[in-house]
TISE-872118 format. One record per residue: residue number from 1; x, y, z of N, C-alpha, C, O in turn. Coordinates in steps of 0.1 Angstrom, whole numbers, always signed. Layout:
     n     npx     npy     npz    capx    capy    capz     cpx     cpy     cpz     opx     opy     opz
   NUM       X       Y       Z       X       Y       Z       X       Y       Z       X       Y       Z
...
//
This chain:
     n     npx     npy     npz    capx    capy    capz     cpx     cpy     cpz     opx     opy     opz
     1    +861   +2765    +415    +872   +2777    +402    +880   +2780    +411    +878   +2790    +418
     2    +892   +2773    +416    +909   +2785    +414    +905   +2803    +408    +907   +2805    +396
     3    +901   +2814    +415    +896   +2826    +414    +909   +2825    +396    +905   +2826    +385
     4    +922   +2824    +399    +933   +2825    +387    +928   +2822    +372    +929   +2825    +360
     5    +924   +2817    +379    +922   +2799    +365    +903   +2814    +361    +905   +2815    +349
     6    +896   +2819    +363    +889   +2830    +362    +894   +2841    +350    +892   +2845    +339
     7    +906   +2843    +369    +916   +2854    +354    +911   +2859    +334    +906   +2868    +327
     8    +917   +2845    +334    +924   +2837    +323    +906   +2841    +315    +910   +2845    +304
     9    +896   +2841    +314    +888   +2838    +305    +871   +2846    +317    +868   +2853    +326
    10    +865   +2837    +308    +848   +2840    +314    +838   +2825    +315    +838   +2813    +311
    11    +828   +2834    +325    +824   +2822    +324    +807   +2826    +317    +800   +2836    +318
    12    +806   +2814    +311    +794   +2813    +303    +788   +2827    +306    +797   +2835    +307
    13    +772   +2834    +307    +766   +2838    +314    +744   +2826    +318    +732   +2827    +321
    14    +759   +2812    +313    +742   +2812    +312    +744   +2798    +327    +754   +2793    +330
    15    +733   +2797    +332    +734   +2791    +352    +733   +2781    +348    +738   +2772    +355
    16    +728   +2777    +338    +733   +2765    +341    +748   +2760    +330    +744   +2752    +322
    17    +753   +2761    +330    +762   +2761    +326    +785   +2767    +334    +790   +2777    +329
    18    +788   +2763    +339    +800   +2756    +343    +812   +2760    +338    +822   +2759    +344
    19    +811   +2766    +325    +819   +2761    +319    +831   +2774    +314    +827   +2785    +309
    20    +838   +2773    +315    +850   +2790    +317    +858   +2786    +301    +862   +2776    +294
    21    +856   +2801    +299    +859   +2798    +281    +877   +2806    +284    +883   +2812    +293
    22    +879   +2801    +271    +895   +2817    +274    +891   +2826    +265    +897   +2836    +267
    23    +882   +2826    +252    +881   +2828    +243    +862   +2831    +244    +858   +2827    +233
    24    +854   +2835    +249    +845   +2840    +253    +835   +2844    +241    +841   +2853    +236
    25    +827   +2842    +236    +818   +2851    +226    +799   +2863    +230    +787   +2860    +232
    26    +808   +2875    +231    +797   +2886    +236    +784   +2885    +221    +785   +2887    +209
    27    +772   +2882    +231    +761   +2882    +218    +753   +2896    +218    +758   +2906    +224
    28    +746   +2896    +214    +735   +2910    +209    +733   +2915    +225    +735   +2926    +229
    29    +730   +2906    +231    +723   +2912    +243    +735   +2914    +256    +734   +2913    +268
    30    +741   +2917    +249    +756   +2925    +267    +761   +2908    +272    +772   +2908    +277
    31    +756   +2898    +271    +760   +2889    +277    +772   +2873    +271    +772   +2867    +260
    32    +778   +2871    +279    +788   +2866    +273    +789   +2848    +271    +778   +2843    +275
    33    +797   +2838    +267    +786   +2830    +267    +803   +2814    +261    +813   +2817    +255
    34    +801   +2810    +262    +809   +2798    +254    +803   +2790    +239    +791   +2791    +235
    35    +813   +2781    +233    +803   +2783    +222    +794   +2774    +221    +787   +2773    +211
    36    +794   +2765    +233    +780   +2757    +227    +769   +2758    +233    +759   +2751    +236
    37    +773   +2780    +237    +762   +2791    +247    +752   +2797    +232    +740   +2796    +230
    38    +760   +2801    +227    +764   +2815    +215    +751   +2817    +207    +745   +2827    +208
    39    +748   +2809    +202    +739   +2809    +199    +726   +2817    +208    +727   +2822    +219
    40    +711   +2815    +197    +703   +2827    +205    +691   +2816    +206    +678   +2817    +205
    41    +694   +2813    +208    +681   +2793    +209    +691   +2784    +216    +688   +2772    +218
    42    +701   +2786    +219    +704   +2780    +234    +711   +2787    +244    +720   +2779    +247
    43    +712   +2795    +250    +701   +2806    +261    +695   +2821    +260    +698   +2833    +262
    44    +684   +2811    +255    +676   +2811    +253    +671   +2832    +245    +660   +2837    +248
    45    +683   +2842    +233    +686   +2852    +239    +673   +2863    +237    +670   +2867    +226
    46    +668   +2868    +247    +663   +2882    +243    +652   +2889    +235    +640   +2892    +234
    47    +673   +2889    +225    +670   +2900    +217    +663   +2889    +204    +659   +2894    +194
    48    +662   +2879    +205    +667   +2869    +192    +651   +2870    +187    +643   +2860    +188
    49    +648   +2880    +184    +635   +2880    +176    +638   +2892    +169    +632   +2896    +160
    50    +648   +2899    +173    +649   +2914    +168    +665   +2901    +155    +665   +2902    +142
    51    +672   +2895    +159    +680   +2893    +154    +677   +2884    +138    +684   +2882    +128
    52    +659   +2880    +145    +657   +2873    +123    +649   +2879    +123    +638   +2875    +126
    53    +652   +2888    +118    +648   +2900    +108    +655   +2910    +107    +651   +2921    +103
    54    +668   +2909    +111    +685   +2911     +97    +678   +2918     +89    +666   +2918     +90
    55    +684   +2925     +78    +680   +2924     +59    +687   +2907     +59    +694   +2899     +66
    56    +678   +2906     +46    +684   +2897     +44    +699   +2899     +35    +702   +2887     +32
    57    +708   +2908     +31    +719   +2913     +32    +728   +2911     +39    +739   +2906     +37
    58    +721   +2914     +49    +739   +2913     +64    +739   +2895     +64    +749   +2889     +63
    59    +720   +2886     +66    +728   +2874     +66    +729   +2866     +57    +726   +2854     +56
    60    +735   +2875     +49    +737   +2861     +31    +752   +2868     +35    +761   +2862     +29
    61    +755   +2877     +44    +767   +2874     +45    +778   +2868     +63    +789   +2871     +68
    62    +775   +2865     +64    +773   +2860     +79    +766   +2842     +83    +770   +2836     +93
    63    +759   +2838     +74    +750   +2832     +77    +750   +2809     +75    +741   +2801     +79
    64    +763   +2807     +68    +768   +2795     +73    +785   +2798     +69    +791   +2804     +59
    65    +789   +2789     +82    +799   +2784     +82    +802   +2785     +73    +795   +2785     +63
    66    +822   +2787     +76    +827   +2783     +61    +839   +2767     +58    +848   +2763     +50
    67    +829   +2762     +71    +843   +2751     +69    +828   +2740     +55    +817   +2741     +51
    68    +838   +2733     +55    +830   +2722     +39    +825   +2718     +42    +829   +2707     +47
    69    +807   +2720     +43    +796   +2703     +42    +793   +2707     +53    +783   +2702     +58
    70    +800   +2720     +61    +784   +2725     +76    +778   +2737     +75    +784   +2748     +75
    71    +768   +2736     +74    +758   +2741     +74    +751   +2751     +82    +743   +2759     +78
    72    +758   +2748     +97    +759   +2758    +104    +766   +2773    +107    +776   +2778    +104
    73    +756   +2778    +114    +755   +2797    +107    +765   +2802    +118    +765   +2798    +130
    74    +773   +2810    +112    +789   +2816    +119    +790   +2824    +130    +784   +2834    +133
    75    +798   +2817    +136    +796   +2823    +149    +796   +2848    +149    +797   +2855    +159
    76    +793   +2850    +135    +790   +2865    +139    +783   +2866    +136    +780   +2878    +137
    77    +766   +2854    +124    +759   +2860    +128    +754   +2861    +139    +744   +2868    +137
    78    +756   +2858    +153    +749   +2864    +171    +762   +2868    +176    +767   +2862    +185
    79    +765   +2874    +172    +784   +2878    +180    +783   +2890    +179    +785   +2895    +168
    80    +779   +2900    +190    +782   +2916    +193    +792   +2926    +191    +793   +2938    +192
    81    +799   +2913    +186    +817   +2912    +184    +819   +2912    +169    +831   +2912    +166
    82    +810   +2911    +160    +811   +2917    +154    +827   +2907    +147    +828   +2896    +152
    83    +839   +2913    +136    +849   +2903    +127    +860   +2896    +145    +871   +2890    +145
    84    +851   +2899    +156    +863   +2895    +170    +861   +2881    +164    +871   +2874    +165
    85    +850   +2875    +159    +843   +2860    +161    +852   +2848    +148    +854   +2836    +149
    86    +856   +2857    +138    +863   +2855    +127    +878   +2845    +132    +883   +2847    +143
    87    +884   +2834    +121    +894   +2826    +122    +906   +2841    +116    +906   +2849    +107
    88    +915   +2839    +129    +928   +2850    +127    +938   +2843    +121    +949   +2848    +123
    89    +937   +2838    +117    +954   +2832    +104    +939   +2836     +88    +937   +2846     +81
    90    +932   +2821     +90    +923   +2830     +69    +918   +2836     +71    +908   +2834     +63
    91    +913   +2849     +82    +896   +2856     +83    +887   +2855     +83    +880   +2866     +85
    92    +877   +2834     +80    +866   +2832     +74    +860   +2833     +85    +867   +2832     +95
    93    +844   +2836     +85    +837   +2827     +93    +832   +2817     +96    +827   +2809     +89
    94    +835   +2817    +114    +830   +2796    +110    +819   +2794    +125    +820   +2804    +133
    95    +811   +2784    +130    +808   +2782    +136    +810   +2775    +141    +812   +2764    +136
    96    +808   +2777    +156    +816   +2775    +175    +826   +2759    +174    +836   +2755    +181
    97    +816   +2749    +160    +826   +2733    +163    +844   +2740    +158    +855   +2738    +163
    98    +839   +2750    +145    +850   +2747    +137    +853   +2764    +142    +851   +2774    +134
    99    +858   +2766    +154    +862   +2782    +148    +881   +2781    +153    +885   +2792    +150
   100    +888   +2775    +156    +899   +2766    +157    +903   +2762    +152    +901   +2750    +150
   101    +915   +2771    +141    +927   +2768    +131    +920   +2752    +123    +913   +2749    +114
   102    +929   +2740    +137    +928   +2730    +135    +921   +2720    +129    +924   +2712    +121
   103    +901   +2725    +138    +895   +2725    +132    +882   +2721    +117    +872   +2714    +115
   104    +891   +2732    +112    +891   +2739     +96    +902   +2739     +88    +905   +2749     +81
   105    +912   +2725     +90    +922   +2735     +83    +928   +2741     +74    +930   +2739     +62
   106    +929   +2754     +86    +934   +2768     +85    +939   +2766     +76    +947   +2757     +77
   107    +937   +2775     +59    +946   +2774     +49    +952   +2797     +54    +944   +2806     +51
   108    +967   +2801     +63    +967   +2814     +59    +966   +2822     +54    +975   +2825     +48
   109    +952   +2832     +52    +960   +2840     +37    +965   +2853     +42    +967   +2858     +53
   110    +967   +2857     +31    +977   +2864     +25    +981   +2875     +34    +973   +2876     +43
   111    +991   +2885     +35    +991   +2889     +50    +989   +2908     +51    +991   +2915     +61
   112    +985   +2910     +34    +971   +2922     +37    +958   +2920     +38    +951   +2931     +41
   113    +950   +2905     +37    +935   +2900     +37    +938   +2892     +57    +928   +2886     +61
   114    +947   +2894     +63    +945   +2887     +76    +953   +2897     +86    +957   +2891     +96
   115    +956   +2908     +86    +962   +2920     +96    +946   +2921    +107    +936   +2928    +107
   116    +951   +2909    +116    +946   +2915    +129    +936   +2916    +134    +932   +2924    +142
   117    +922   +2899    +127    +909   +2907    +128    +903   +2906    +140    +893   +2912    +144
   118    +912   +2893    +148    +908   +2890    +160    +926   +2897    +172    +936   +2889    +175
   119    +926   +2909    +176    +942   +2911    +181    +930   +2911    +194    +938   +2921    +196
   120    +917   +2910    +208    +916   +2914    +216    +919   +2896    +219    +921   +2893    +231
   121    +919   +2886    +210    +917   +2873    +218    +932   +2870    +213    +939   +2861    +218
   122    +935   +2874    +208    +954   +2876    +203    +966   +2878    +210    +977   +2874    +208
   123    +959   +2891    +223    +965   +2897    +233    +960   +2892    +246    +966   +2897    +256
   124    +947   +2882    +249    +953   +2878    +261    +957   +2864    +255    +968   +2861    +260
   125    +954   +2859    +251    +964   +2841    +250    +976   +2849    +245    +978   +2843    +234
   126    +986   +2859    +246    +998   +2862    +247   +1009   +2866    +261   +1021   +2865    +264
   127    +990   +2872    +268    +999   +2871    +274    +996   +2864    +286   +1001   +2867    +297
   128    +989   +2854    +283    +993   +2842    +294    +996   +2826    +290    +995   +2814    +294
   129    +999   +2835    +281   +1004   +2819    +275   +1020   +2824    +268   +1024   +2835    +264
   130   +1029   +2809    +266   +1037   +2816    +253   +1035   +2815    +239   +1031   +2805    +235
   131   +1038   +2826    +232   +1032   +2825    +223   +1037   +2814    +208   +1048   +2810    +205
   132   +1027   +2812    +204   +1030   +2800    +194   +1035   +2805    +181   +1032   +2814    +174
   133   +1050   +2789    +182   +1053   +2794    +168   +1050   +2792    +156   +1043   +2784    +150
   134   +1057   +2804    +151   +1052   +2809    +139   +1056   +2796    +124   +1049   +2792    +115
   135   +1075   +2795    +130   +1078   +2783    +126   +1075   +2772    +125   +1063   +2772    +126
   136   +1082   +2756    +122   +1087   +2742    +124   +1083   +2739    +128   +1072   +2732    +130
   137   +1095   +2745    +136   +1101   +2743    +148   +1088   +2737    +162   +1076   +2739    +161
   138   +1093   +2732    +171   +1083   +2737    +183   +1090   +2731    +191   +1098   +2721    +188
   139   +1088   +2739    +205   +1095   +2743    +214   +1087   +2742    +225   +1078   +2750    +227
   140   +1089   +2733    +232   +1092   +2728    +249   +1083   +2735    +252   +1081   +2740    +241
   141   +1073   +2741    +261   +1070   +2746    +273   +1075   +2746    +278   +1084   +2738    +276
   142   +1077   +2753    +289   +1085   +2747    +306   +1076   +2740    +317   +1066   +2746    +321
   143   +1078   +2733    +318   +1062   +2729    +332   +1071   +2730    +344   +1082   +2730    +348
   144   +1057   +2730    +349   +1066   +2736    +365   +1072   +2725    +378   +1071   +2713    +376
   145   +1077   +2730    +386   +1082   +2717    +394   +1075   +2714    +406   +1072   +2705    +413
   146   +1072   +2732    +405   +1063   +2737    +422   +1047   +2731    +424   +1037   +2737    +423
   147   +1048   +2719    +425   +1036   +2711    +428   +1027   +2720    +430   +1023   +2723    +419
   148   +1021   +2727    +439   +1009   +2739    +430   +1009   +2747    +421    +998   +2751    +416
   149   +1021   +2752    +416   +1020   +2757    +399   +1019   +2744    +388   +1013   +2746    +377
   150   +1025   +2733    +392   +1022   +2721    +386   +1009   +2718    +383   +1007   +2715    +371
   151    +998   +2719    +393    +981   +2709    +393    +979   +2728    +381    +977   +2730    +369
   152    +982   +2735    +392    +969   +2753    +382    +971   +2748    +366    +962   +2747    +357
   153    +992   +2742    +364    +992   +2745    +352    +983   +2729    +343    +976   +2729    +332
   154    +985   +2720    +350    +981   +2712    +339    +963   +2710    +338    +955   +2701    +334
   155    +963   +2721    +345    +942   +2724    +344    +938   +2731    +327    +931   +2729    +317
   156    +952   +2744    +333    +954   +2749    +322    +952   +2749    +309    +946   +2757    +302
   157    +964   +2732    +304    +965   +2731    +298    +949   +2719    +290    +942   +2721    +280
   158    +949   +2711    +297    +934   +2705    +295    +924   +2714    +294    +917   +2712    +284
   159    +920   +2725    +303    +906   +2738    +298    +912   +2738    +276    +904   +2733    +268
   160    +927   +2745    +270    +931   +2743    +263    +928   +2731    +255    +923   +2731    +243
   161    +932   +2720    +262    +931   +2708    +251    +910   +2710    +250    +908   +2719    +241
   162    +898   +2706    +254    +889   +2711    +258    +886   +2722    +244    +883   +2719    +232
   163    +889   +2736    +248    +882   +2739    +237    +889   +2741    +221    +885   +2748    +212
   164    +900   +2734    +223    +901   +2729    +208    +899   +2715    +200    +901   +2711    +188
   165    +893   +2711    +211    +892   +2695    +206    +878   +2691    +198    +867   +2697    +197
   166    +886   +2677    +192    +870   +2684    +181    +864   +2665    +177    +873   +2657    +172
   167    +852   +2660    +178    +848   +2640    +184    +856   +2628    +175    +852   +2622    +165
   168    +860   +2627    +177    +871   +2613    +179    +859   +2603    +157    +862   +2597    +147
   169    +848   +2607    +166    +831   +2602    +160    +826   +2614    +150    +825   +2626    +152
   170    +825   +2608    +141    +815   +2620    +130    +805   +2623    +140    +807   +2633    +145
   171    +792   +2615    +146    +785   +2604    +150    +776   +2613    +165    +766   +2617    +170
   172    +791   +2612    +166    +791   +2620    +183    +787   +2641    +177    +794   +2648    +169
   173    +777   +2645    +182    +771   +2658    +187    +778   +2665    +188    +780   +2666    +176
   174    +789   +2680    +198    +787   +2690    +210    +771   +2690    +217    +768   +2685    +228
   175    +769   +2692    +213    +756   +2695    +219    +750   +2679    +230    +745   +2679    +241
   176    +751   +2673    +224    +746   +2665    +232    +752   +2652    +239    +746   +2641    +240
   177    +767   +2656    +244    +771   +2648    +254    +782   +2656    +257    +790   +2662    +250
   178    +780   +2655    +273    +778   +2669    +279    +802   +2668    +276    +812   +2662    +271
   179    +797   +2677    +284    +816   +2673    +294    +827   +2666    +299    +838   +2661    +298
   180    +816   +2670    +304    +818   +2655    +319    +824   +2640    +318    +832   +2632    +323
   181    +816   +2641    +307    +815   +2620    +302    +826   +2623    +290    +835   +2615    +285
   182    +824   +2634    +287    +840   +2626    +278    +853   +2630    +275    +856   +2642    +273
   183    +861   +2621    +276    +881   +2614    +275    +884   +2629    +261    +881   +2630    +249
   184    +893   +2638    +272    +902   +2651    +259    +911   +2643    +259    +913   +2639    +270
   185    +919   +2639    +247    +932   +2632    +243    +938   +2645    +233    +931   +2655    +228
   186    +954   +2641    +232    +961   +2649    +222    +971   +2633    +216    +978   +2625    +222
   187    +965   +2634    +198    +968   +2622    +198    +976   +2626    +189    +972   +2635    +181
   188    +991   +2620    +186   +1005   +2617    +176   +1010   +2606    +173   +1012   +2596    +181
   189   +1011   +2607    +159   +1010   +2600    +149   +1028   +2596    +156   +1036   +2606    +158
   190   +1035   +2581    +158   +1044   +2575    +160   +1051   +2574    +146   +1048   +2567    +136
   191   +1064   +2585    +151   +1072   +2584    +139   +1068   +2597    +131   +1067   +2599    +118
   192   +1068   +2602    +136   +1056   +2615    +124   +1055   +2628    +131   +1052   +2627    +143
   193   +1058   +2645    +127   +1049   +2650    +132   +1036   +2659    +141   +1034   +2669    +147
   194   +1027   +2642    +131   +1014   +2646    +126   +1005   +2644    +145   +1009   +2635    +153
   195    +990   +2655    +150    +993   +2653    +160    +978   +2665    +162    +978   +2676    +157
   196    +971   +2660    +168    +955   +2663    +162    +950   +2662    +175    +950   +2651    +180
   197    +943   +2675    +183    +933   +2667    +195    +919   +2667    +199    +912   +2677    +199
   198    +914   +2652    +202    +900   +2645    +202    +897   +2643    +213    +904   +2643    +223
   199    +878   +2641    +211    +876   +2638    +220    +869   +2632    +220    +860   +2634    +212
   200    +868   +2616    +230    +858   +2607    +230    +850   +2603    +240    +853   +2608    +251
   201    +839   +2595    +240    +825   +2591    +253    +838   +2582    +260    +845   +2573    +256
   202    +835   +2589    +273    +843   +2579    +289    +835   +2566    +284    +842   +2562    +275
   203    +830   +2563    +284    +828   +2551    +279    +829   +2540    +266    +821   +2531    +263
   204    +839   +2543    +260    +841   +2535    +244    +858   +2527    +255    +866   +2529    +264
   205    +854   +2513    +243    +864   +2507    +245    +877   +2510    +233    +874   +2514    +222
   206    +891   +2507    +238    +899   +2508    +236    +900   +2508    +217    +905   +2516    +209
   207    +891   +2494    +218    +897   +2490    +202    +890   +2499    +196    +896   +2508    +192
   208    +875   +2498    +194    +869   +2511    +190    +872   +2523    +188    +867   +2529    +178
   209    +879   +2528    +197    +885   +2536    +203    +896   +2541    +192    +899   +2552    +187
   210    +901   +2529    +189    +916   +2530    +181    +906   +2528    +166    +908   +2534    +155
   211    +897   +2521    +167    +894   +2526    +142    +889   +2540    +140    +891   +2548    +131
   212    +881   +2542    +152    +877   +2559    +148    +891   +2571    +145    +891   +2579    +136
   213    +903   +2571    +157    +912   +2578    +154    +918   +2573    +141    +916   +2578    +130
   214    +924   +2565    +143    +933   +2557    +126    +923   +2562    +113    +927   +2567    +103
   215    +907   +2558    +116    +899   +2564    +105    +904   +2582     +97    +906   +2586     +85
   216    +904   +2593    +117    +904   +2604    +112    +916   +2604    +111    +919   +2606     +99
   217    +922   +2603    +114    +949   +2602    +107    +949   +2599     +93    +958   +2605     +86
   218    +942   +2594     +87    +944   +2583     +74    +952   +2571     +72    +957   +2565     +63
   219    +950   +2570     +82    +958   +2557     +92    +953   +2548     +83    +940   +2547     +84
   220    +961   +2538     +70    +962   +2522     +73    +968   +2512     +72    +968   +2504     +63
   221    +972   +2512     +79    +984   +2503     +85    +976   +2487     +91    +964   +2485     +94
   222    +982   +2481     +93    +977   +2469    +101    +982   +2461    +104    +987   +2453     +96
   223    +984   +2460    +116    +978   +2462    +133    +980   +2470    +130    +988   +2472    +122
   224    +969   +2483    +140    +980   +2495    +147    +974   +2490    +162    +966   +2481    +165
   225    +983   +2504    +172    +979   +2498    +184    +975   +2511    +196    +972   +2521    +189
   226    +975   +2512    +202    +971   +2518    +209    +983   +2530    +221    +984   +2524    +231
   227    +989   +2541    +222   +1005   +2533    +234   +1002   +2547    +242    +998   +2557    +236
   228   +1004   +2547    +260   +1006   +2561    +267   +1023   +2563    +258   +1034   +2558    +257
   229   +1015   +2580    +252   +1032   +2585    +256   +1041   +2583    +264   +1052   +2579    +263
   230   +1032   +2590    +277   +1043   +2597    +289   +1049   +2582    +293   +1060   +2580    +297
   231   +1040   +2573    +292   +1052   +2556    +297   +1055   +2549    +289   +1066   +2543    +291
   232   +1049   +2547    +277   +1056   +2539    +268   +1045   +2525    +267   +1046   +2515    +260
   233   +1036   +2528    +277   +1026   +2518    +282   +1015   +2514    +266   +1008   +2522    +260
   234   +1018   +2496    +265   +1001   +2494    +249    +989   +2496    +258    +984   +2495    +270
   235    +987   +2501    +249    +969   +2503    +258    +959   +2486    +257    +956   +2483    +246
   236    +956   +2482    +261    +952   +2465    +257    +938   +2473    +256    +935   +2483    +263
   237    +927   +2464    +243    +919   +2470    +231    +912   +2467    +240    +905   +2477    +242
   238    +910   +2458    +248    +893   +2449    +254    +885   +2461    +261    +873   +2462    +264
   239    +901   +2472    +264    +891   +2478    +282    +889   +2491    +276    +895   +2494    +265
   240    +879   +2498    +283    +873   +2504    +286    +883   +2523    +279    +873   +2528    +273
   241    +890   +2529    +277    +902   +2539    +276    +895   +2543    +280    +886   +2535    +283
   242    +895   +2551    +283    +888   +2564    +305    +905   +2557    +316    +917   +2561    +318
   243    +893   +2541    +322    +903   +2530    +322    +922   +2530    +326    +930   +2526    +334
   244    +920   +2535    +313    +933   +2532    +308    +942   +2547    +307    +954   +2548    +310
   245    +937   +2557    +303    +943   +2571    +302    +939   +2578    +308    +927   +2574    +309
   246    +941   +2594    +318    +938   +2604    +326    +932   +2615    +313    +938   +2617    +303
   247    +922   +2619    +315    +913   +2634    +306    +927   +2639    +305    +934   +2641    +315
   248    +931   +2640    +292    +944   +2656    +284    +956   +2646    +282    +967   +2651    +281
   249    +955   +2637    +283    +972   +2623    +279    +973   +2627    +269    +966   +2630    +260
   250    +982   +2628    +271    +989   +2620    +252    +989   +2609    +247    +991   +2600    +255
   251    +985   +2604    +233    +985   +2590    +234    +992   +2588    +218    +986   +2595    +209
   252   +1003   +2580    +215   +1008   +2574    +195   +1001   +2567    +196    +995   +2563    +206
   253   +1000   +2563    +181    +991   +2554    +173   +1000   +2556    +164   +1001   +2566    +157
   254   +1010   +2538    +163   +1011   +2532    +153   +1012   +2519    +144   +1001   +2514    +142
   255   +1020   +2514    +140   +1027   +2498    +139   +1024   +2490    +154   +1031   +2491    +164
   256   +1012   +2481    +152   +1015   +2468    +160   +1032   +2465    +165   +1035   +2455    +171
//
């Protein structure tokens, strides 16, 4: 992988994982891991036995992800960075799958409660990427025209999407579907500001993907269609989605 990209984040310490994480999490064993391998059992942590005997009062504080209906432990339960694993907006602790605001329907805490629990991560993002607007208006990022810089820009954007993406199919679990078998898309609702980032299995047929995405976005209008937002081309429901769009593409969903 390009050395410049490694300067942005850190590679997971698990030998069998090549994931580069923009916000790697440091375990109590002093090694950094991606979101899928931070849990001690996922990397055979040498301090796992010690972590299991932490007092009940400590575990009660961080033992469960704050997302509704999620029973997974929060990252604070395993991280040596303490509150750095908390959401910077609402200051609550979440598991690896729900740590990003988009994944837990984040409701920002009051100003006094949300004073930078994640300063290091925010500084890293501010250094390498354009600051996220705090207003309702969206700023279109400046896309490089130089071929080399454009290729690197696309790689970085795709990596950011992979970290924010949630499964479109509730039955798909991150640990059961390798990253290489996933298709990441940015879904936009036609004539609306709504957009979310999802991943689906590369083998999924477009018609099935359409049903899953409509359910996720709570769209009941029928009939619906998916189209490539860059080319305006309507996607064929009977063909695999991965055969019609590239990984990291933006897709529109709307009435047929």
